[in-house]
C-alpha positions in Angstrom: -26.4 17.6 -17.3 -24.2 19.7 -15.1 -27.1 22.1 -14.3 -29.2 19.1 -13.1 -26.4 18.0 -10.8 -26.1 21.5 -9.3 -29.9 21.7 -8.9 -29.9 18.3 -7.2 -27.1 19.4 -4.8 -28.9 22.6 -4.0 -32.3 21.0 -3.4 -30.8 18.1 -1.4 -27.9 19.7 0.3 -28.3 17.6 3.5 -28.3 14.3 1.6 -25.3 15.5 -0.5 -23.4 16.6 2.7 -23.9 13.2 4.3 -22.8 11.5 1.1 -19.6 13.5 1.0 -18.9 12.9 4.7 -19.3 9.1 4.2 -17.1 9.2 1.1 -14.3 11.0 3.0 -14.7 8.6 5.9 -14.4 5.6 3.5 -11.4 7.0 1.8 -9.6 7.7 5.1 -10.5 4.3 6.5 -9.4 2.5 3.3 -6.1 4.4 3.0 -5.1 3.6 6.5 -5.8 -0.1 6.2 -2.7 -2.3 6.2 -0.3 0.4 7.1 0.8 3.9 6.6 1.6 5.1 3.1 5.2 6.1 2.6 6.9 7.9 -0.3 9.9 6.3 -2.1 12.2 8.7 -0.1 10.6 7.7 3.2 10.9 4.1 2.2 14.6 4.6 1.5 15.1 6.2 4.9 13.2 3.3 6.6 15.4 0.7 4.8 18.7 2.5 5.6 18.0 3.6 9.2 15.7 0.9 10.6 16.6 -2.1 8.4 13.0 -2.3 7.1 12.0 -5.5 5.2 10.6 -4.9 1.7 8.0 -7.4 0.7 7.0 -7.2 -3.0 3.5 -8.6 -3.4 3.4 -8.7 -7.2 3.3 -12.0 -9.1 6.7 -13.7 -9.5 7.1 -12.8 -13.2 6.6 -9.1 -12.5 9.0 -9.3 -9.5 11.7 -10.8 -11.8 11.4 -7.9 -14.2 12.5 -5.5 -11.5 12.2 -5.1 -7.8 13.6 -3.1 -4.9 17.0 -4.2 -3.7 16.8 -7.0 -1.1 13.0 -7.3 -1.5 11.3 -10.6 -0.6 8.7 -11.8 -3.0 5.4 -13.0 -1.5 2.6 -12.6 -4.1 -0.6 -11.2 -2.6 -2.5 -14.3 -3.5 -0.1 -16.4 -1.4 0.2 -14.0 1.6 -2.2 -15.9 3.8 -0.3 -19.2 3.3 3.1 -17.7 3.6 2.7 -15.3 6.5 4.7 -17.6 8.7 7.8 -16.7 6.7 7.5 -13.2 8.1 7.1 -14.1 11.8 10.6 -13.0 12.7 9.8 -9.5 11.4 6.7 -9.0 13.4 8.0 -6.0 15.3 10.3 -4.6 12.6 9.3 -2.2 9.8 7.8 -3.9 6.8 7.3 -2.0 3.5 4.7 -3.6 1.2 5.2 -3.0 -2.5 2.7 -3.6 -5.3 2.6 -2.2 -8.9 0.7 1.0 -8.3 0.3 1.3 -4.5 -3.4 0.4 -4.6 -3.4 -3.3 -3.7 -0.9 -3.4 -0.9 -3.6 -2.5 1.7 -5.3 -5.9 1.6 -2.0 -7.7 2.3 -1.2 -5.2 5.0 -4.6 -5.7 6.6 -4.0 -9.5 6.6 -0.5 -8.9 8.3 -2.0 -6.5 10.8 -4.6 -9.1 11.7 -1.7 -11.5 12.3 -0.1 -9.1 14.8 2.4 -7.2 12.7 2.9 -3.7 14.2 5.0 -1.6 11.8 3.4 -1.9 8.4 4.0 0.6 5.6 2.8 0.7 1.9 4.9 2.2 -0.8 2.7 5.0 -2.2 2.5 4.8 -6.0 4.1 1.3 -5.9 6.9 0.2 -8.1 5.8 2.6 -10.8 6.5 5.6 -8.4 9.8 4.1 -7.5 10.8 3.9 -11.1 9.5 7.5 -11.8 11.9 8.7 -9.1 14.8 7.0 -11.0 15.5 4.7 -8.0 17.4 1.4 -8.5 15.7 -1.8 -9.4 17.2 -5.3 -9.3 16.3 -7.8 -12.1 16.4 -11.6 -11.4 
């Protein structure tokens, strides 16, 4: 099976090169949608030095089990309806938090479309925050 893959790549190197270039372009484009990814340490710095707003986009039951201190909960499915709640933070740093860091981009893209300028996504989401032994608040 692996031999056939190598044979295909060798025989169709132009097609394979184009495919890899498109894959890289897609990954770069998708990763930049909805804000810049930040590590838990960078998020902490943004919160402490620039008074960044943390918006947890997980469902309410997950949010109650543990969230970042002072985080606002706006589930991703409700973001479009509740974007007006964030209007006063349009020019302030906003950190979007989901479970694993993979779904925050869609909410970030929606906010960017609405004119928000300083969007960030917590890389690795709440799981990475926990892996770094950082505090969570339960409600």
